[in-house]
Every structure is written in C-alpha cells, then in structure tokens.
N, C-alpha and C positions, 0 to 999 in steps of 0.2 A: 759274518765278517771274516776275511782271510787274514788271520793274525800273523801268518808266516811271511807274507809278502813284504812288509816293511823291514823285517829282519834280513831277508835276502838283499833288498835294495841298499840298506844302510850299513850292514855289517858283513854278511857272507860274500857278496859280490865284490866289494872293495878289497877284502882280505884275499880272496881268490886271485884277483887281478894282480895284487902286489906280490903274492907268492910266485905267480907265473911270470913276473917281470913285465906285465902288460901296462901300457899307458893310455888305453882307450877311454878311460873315464875322464882324464884331463883333456883329451882331444875332444870328447863329446861336449864338455863345458865350453871349449873354444868354439865349436860349431853352433852351440846354442846362442852364443853371443853374435857370431858373424852372420847368422841368417837374417838379422835385422839391420845389417849394414845397408847403406843406400846402394842404388844400382851403380853409381860411379865408384864407390868404395870397393864393391865386389869386382868390378871390371879391372880396377888397378891391381887388386890382389891376384886375379887370374893372369893378367899380363906379366906380372913379376914371376909367378910360378911357371908360366909358359917359357919365359926366357931362361929361367934356371934349368928347366927340364931339357929344353932343346940344346943348351950348351953342354949339359952333363952327358946327354946321349951322343953328341958329336965327339966329345973327348974320350968316351969310355966304351962305346958300342961300335964295333967294326961295321955293322950293317948301316947305321946312320951316317958314319963318316963317309962311306962310299956313296950312299944315296944323296946326301946333301952336296958332296963334291960334284956328283954327276950333273946336277942342275945349277951349279955355280952359286950355291946358297951358303952363307956363313951365319952362325948364330948371331953375330953382330947385326945382321940384316933384319932381325926380327924387332922392329920398332913399334908396330901396332898389330892388331888382330888380322888385318888384311894381308900382312906379309906372310902369315902362316900358310896361305893358299899356295905359295911357291914351293912348299915341300910336298912331294908326291904322297898320295894316300897309301897307308899301310893296309894290306888285304890279309884275309885269313890264310890264303896260300903263301904269302910272305912269311907268316909266323910258322906255318907247317914246314917250310923249306929252310928258313934261316933262323930257327929258334936259338941256336947257340950263339950266333953273331948278334942277336938282339940283347943278350944278357950283358950287363955292365961289368967290365973287367975290374973295377975298383970296389966291387961289393963282394965280401967274403961269402964263400959257398955256404957256410953255416948260417948266414943271414938270409938265404934264399929259400922260400917255401914253395915247393912244387904244387901245381894244381892242374885241373883240366876242365874244359867246358863240357856241357852235356850234349852239344851238337844239335841244338834245336833249329839251327839254320842248315843242318845236314853236314856241317864241316867241323868235326870235333878238333879241339886244340889242346896241346900241352904247353904250359907256360909257367913262369915264376913270378912271385911278388916278394918284396922284402918285408921284414917283420914290422917295420913302422907303418908300411902301407896296410898290412893286415890289421893293425890297431885302428887306423883311420877307417877301414872297412867296417869294423865293429862299431866305432863311434858314430859313423853316418847312419848305420842301421838303427842304432838306439834313438837317434834324433827323429828319423822317419817313423819309427814305431810310436813315439810319443805323440806325433801328430794324429795318429789313429786312436789315441787313448790307451795304448798298451805300454806299461812301465816295466822296467827290470823288476823281477820278483813276482809279477803277475803270472797266472797260469795261462798257457797258450796251447791251443790245439792246432796241429799242423796236418793238413790234408795234402799229402805229398807222396811221391814215390819213395820207398824206404827200404829197398833191397841193398844190402851191403855184405861185404865179406870180411867181417871183423874176426880176429882171433878171440878165444875165450877171455883173455886178459883185457883186450881192447873193449870187448862187449861189457865186461864188468866195470871198467873205468867209465865208459859212456853212461851206464845206468846210475852209477854213483853221482857223477856230475849232474845228470839230468834230475835226479831225485832231490839233491841238495841245492842246486843252483838254478838250472834252466827251467825246470818245471814244465816240460812239454809233454803233451800227449800226441804221439805220432800215429796217424791213421793212414795206412798204406793204400794209396789210390792207384798203384801200378796196374791192378786189375780190380774191377768193381762188379759186384752182383747185387741183386736186391737184398739177399741175406746179409752181405757184408755191410750194406748201408743201414740195415736194421741194427747191426752190431755197432756201427759208428754212432748211431743215435743213443744206444744204451751206454756206451762209454762216455759220450759227451754229457749225458745226464748225471753220471756218477762223478766225473772229473770237474764239471762246472768251470770251464775256462772263462777268462775275461775277454779273450779275443780269439779269432781263428785266422790262420795264415793258410792260403790254399792256392793251388793251381786254379786259374780262372775257370777252365772247362770242368774240372772235377768239382769245384765248389758249386757251379751252376747245376750240374747233374744231381748232386746230393741235395741241393736246395729244392729242386723240382720234385725229387722223391719225397721230401718232408711235406711239401704242400699237397702232393697227390694223395698222401696217406694221412693227411690231417694231423700231422705231428707238429704241434705249435708250442711245446714247452721247453725248447732249447733256445735260450736267449743269451746273447753276448753283447759286449759294448760295441764291438766293431768286427768287420771281416776285411782282411787285407788280401787282395787278389794280385797275383804276379805270375811270371813265367810264360804266360800266354796272353793273346789279345782278349780283352773283355768285350764281348760282342753286344750288340743292341739287345736289350731285354734281359740280359743276364744279371746286370746290376740290380734291376728291380726285383727279379726273382730271388736273388740272394738276400736282399734287404728285407723282403716280406717274410721269408722263411725264418730268419734269425732275429727279426725285429730290431735292426740296427742300421747304421750307415756302412757303406762299402767304400773302402779306400783303395784305389787302383795304384799299382806301383810298377815302375819300369826299370829294368836293369839288365846286366849281363854278368856272367860268372867272372869275366876278366877284371871288371872294375867295381862290382857290387851294385848298389842302388845308384841309378843314374838320375831318376826323377820320381816324385811321389806326390800324391794329392794331400793337401792339408784339409783342415776342417771346412774350408770355404768351397771345396770341390769346383774350383774355377780353372782347372787345368792341373798339370803336374809341375811342381817346383823342381828345377834342376839342382842337383847337389854341386853347386858351382865352385865351392872351395876345393873339391876333389877332382872334378872332371870339367873339361872345356868341351862344349858340344857345338858342332857346326851342323847346319842343315844345307846341303849342297844340291842344287837343281841345275842340271845340264852344265855343270862346271862353274856355276856362279852361286853366291850365297842366296838362299831362299829368303824372301821377304816375310814379314809378319803375316801369318795366316796362309802361307804358301807351303805346299808339300815339298820335302827335300829328303835326300839320303842322310841318315844320321851318321855323323863322323865324330869320333870322340878322341880326345887326348887326355890320358891319365896324368894328372898334375902331380902325383905323389909316389908313383911306383918307380923308384930309382933303380931297383933291381933288374927290371926288364921293361924299359920305357915303351909305351904304346902311344905313338904320335900320329895324329890324323888317321886313326884306325876306323875303317869303314866296316860297320858291324851288320850291314845288310838289312837294316830296318828303315822304315819311312816315318818321319815325324813332321810336325808343324811347329815352328817357333812362334812365340807370341810376345808382343811388346806391351801387353796389358799389365796393369799393376793389380796385384791381388788385394782383396779387402782385409786379409789377415795381417798385413803390415810387413810381411817379410820382403826383403829386397831381392831374393833369389828369383832368377828369370823363370818364365813359364813355358811349357811346351805341351803338345798333345801327340798321341800316337795314332797313326792311321793304317799302318801296314807293317808287315814283317813276318815274323815266325808264326806259323799256323799249324796246329796238330789236331788231327781227328782222333777220336777214339776208334780203336780197331775191335774186332769181335772174335772171341775164341769159339771153338766148336760147341762148348758147353754153355754158351750164351754170355759168358763174362765179357765185360767191356775192358779192354786193355788200353791204358793211357799212353797216347803217343808221346807226351812230354816225358813220361817215365822211361820209355824206350830210348829216348835220346841220351839219357844218362847211363842206363844199365846195359844197353845193347850196343849202340853205335860208338859211343865215346870210349868204350873199353875194348873195342876190336882193333887190334894192331893194323896199321896201314890203310885205314879208311880216311880218304880225303874229304869225301862228300857222300851222302846217302839219302835215299828216299824209299819209303815203304808204301806199296800200293796193295790194297786188298779188294778183290772183286767177289770172292766167295769165302765162306767161313773156314774152309779147309785148306786154304792156300795163301801164301804171301809172295809178292814179287818185290824184291829189293834191288834197286839200282845203286851201283857203287862206282865211285871214281876212286881208283886204286892209287895208293902211295907206294913208295919203295919198300916199306916194311910189310906190305900185304903178302901173305903166304898161304899155303894150304892149311896151316894151323889157324889162320884167321877165319877161313871158311868153317872149319870144325867148331871154332868158338861160337860163331854166329848160329850154327845149327843147334848147338847145345843150349844157347840162351833162348832161342826161339822156342825150343821144346819146353823150357822152364816156364815161359810166359803163356804159351798157347796150347801145349800138349804135344805129344810125340806124333799124333796123327796128322798134324799140319804139314803140308808140303812147302818146301822153300825153294823158290826159283831166284837165282842170282844173275843179274845182268850187269856186265861191266860196260860203263859208258865213259865218254870223255868229259861230259859236263851235264849238270842238272840245272836247267834255267828256272828262273822265277816265272810266275804266271803274269799275264798281261796286267793284272792289278798291282803288280810289284810285290806281291806276297810270296814268300817261300813256304811251300807246304811239305813238311817233313813226312807226315803220315797222311794218307788219303784212303778213306773208306768209301767204296762205291756200292756197298751192300744195301740195296733198297733205296739209296740216296736219302736216308732218313736219319743219318747220324746227327747227334745233338750238336756237335761242334762244326758241322759242315757249313762252309761259307761259300758265297758266290764270288 
C-alpha cells in the first residue's frame, strides 16, 4: 500500500497550492460538477463564455479590434454559435507576427505567464496566458487524469523528452517539489537505445508507478521492447498517451505490455488538454468548459462523423485571447452520447501532427517529438521547419525563416544537432517559403526514410 499518496492528496497538495496562491483545486471541483451537465447546459455555458471572450478581445486587444472591424463584426453580433464563423480564423503565422497586439491591454504584465509551443506542426510559437488560465489548465488536467484512474498523490512515470537548461537552484527546487508533491519518474525518451529501455524497465520496477504518461510513439516502442524481451512484470493501472497520433495496433501493444487500459489524450501547448478518453473509450470528451472546438470542412461546419479542420477558441485565457485558432489538425465531431453519463461532447482525431523517430549513427533512436521542443522551438527566427533523414550520417532541415533568424540561429541548430546525434552528422539547411501538408492532411515534422522501416512511419 502506498501510504504517502493520501497524505499528498489531502494535506501537502492543498497546502502547497494555498502557499503559492493557486486556485486550481476549487476550479477542479467546479469541473467535476459541470462535466455532468446536460448538453444544453454546457452549450449555454460555452455561448456565454464565447460572448465574454470576444467582447473582451475586441475592447482590449488591438489585433482583434482591427480584425473584427475589417469584416464589419461587432461583439453584439454574436448571438449563437453560427455567428462565430463570421470572425476570420487565427493562424499560427498571425501569432508569430502579431503576438504583442494579441496581448490584452487591461491585464497586468505581472499576471502574464510566457510560454512556447514545441512546434510539432513545424511552427513554434511564443505566447502568454494569464494566471487564472494556468489554474484552469491544472484543474482540467486533474480531471482528465482521474478518468484514467490517476489521482493527485499517486506515483506517475513520464516517458517524455526531458532535456532542459535549469540553473543549479532551479534544479534543486524542481527535485524538492517532485519528491514531496508530484512524485514523477521522468524517463527521457529524446533518444532511445536498447540499453536505455532496459534501464527504463529497471527504474519502473523500483519506482512502481500507478500510471504512465507517454508520447504515443515512445510508449509503443518501449511496449514492443518489453514484449519482445518477455518482460511482463511491469504493471500499472493505466497508460495515458499524448502529443502524437496513436496509430492502429499501438494501443493493443501498449495494453498488452503493461496489462492495463490505454487512455488517449489530445491537446496542444497553447490551451492544454482539449479532449481525452474516459473509461468508456467511446471517443474523446472535449473539455468544453475551457475550449470551444469547431470542425470546419471547406468553409462550413463538419457534420457528425465528418472530418474537418480543428479550430479552437480558448474560453478562459483573457491575457492573450485565441479566437478561432486553426491548429492544423484534423478531427471528427460526434453527436453520440457517451455511456459514462458525461454531457461533454465527443470527438475523434484522424490526422495532424506526425513525428518519425530519427536514427543517430550509433543506432540510437531520436524522438521527433522531443526535437520539436528542444531543437526547433528554441531556435530564434524559425517560422516553420521539417527534418528529413535519408542516411544515418546526415540531416536535411527545411526552414521557413522569420525576421529574428540570424547566423546565430544556424550556429544554435548545429550545436543542438550535435548534442542529439553526435558531431559526425552533417547538417544541410534549406530555406523555403512554405512546408505543405501531405495529401492525407497530416503534417510530418520529422521524416525518416532509412530502410522505410521506422516504427512510427505512416502512409
């Protein structure tokens, strides 16, 4: 029995949140109640929050004032969901170019928290969210975690990219917080070898987590390794997959390897969890109190069961409103009712961000998802990027340059590539005006053509 888990949940976590001035526990309780609202009640809540957000953005953000005026739209015109389509979509390029004009003028700078995306669509972004939105982000994650059987205080293993540039003081603070409060075992999947996967197995046996959170591709690769080596003694309550598409067969492989259910999750850095599976696994429930999701097909709303571009409006980030933000993924709305009893609408993912593992000369597999965070997102002036590998000793990187791109950006790229792949790898950089999606509608950030046998390769 894990005697420490209830102490964290009932004593340490609330005290820590109170000391930090965080309100996410109260917001989580609010979300626990609202998830069982009827569809009509949730729709009314969403429409009210949409009206509030659009009015706020118009009054306080120069970008939205100009954009709405340009199409003759007033916040008072937003009477139902259909009216929202009159507002032009927000693109990643809009955020890159107009970031300062998207920030609300009535929000104090001290209340704005900077962040950046990993660039898994090849277009890294820098943006802000206000502190209350950060609390909602944590509250929403807590709710989705509980659907997968993972509670605050439980041990969690995280198979994720984990390279960071902390100072000694920051590193110490992180370790104290993790040991006392978060109880996470971080398994760095930025580059994977057979030896490292044996190390993962040893650490998991010792740590005994309740659940695992993992990049979908990394989790599937590790699960295959466990099955191939007849390692069957690592058991958890659940595995949560995220950050990448969970492809056919990967769910079954992960479930068999760890003897548990797999809960797929969909989100983006800008708004957090967008949708997640519940215990019924009948699709993913949209976090409707926090985000309004549209599915747009050829300029019109997609019907139930029909594919469409995912367009989101953050209902709670007043610091930097994101209204009708096209995040370059493809999803399917559903009008089905889930047997779990929750009134939150359902959706499915069918396309979007795809990352292959790349191969280092020494045979290590380098996670494409990790490269989006630690390579592309941190390189100044990169608007969009794609990495293609045809041989182990060379990488071809296509880049759409922004105004901040300089010779220092190239030097940074070369240094980071050497860190991940070794100094013997040649780097070829090609500057292009655009990097299109494939015919399937998927954007492939990293493409490995070595032998065409990459585990995450998709057609």
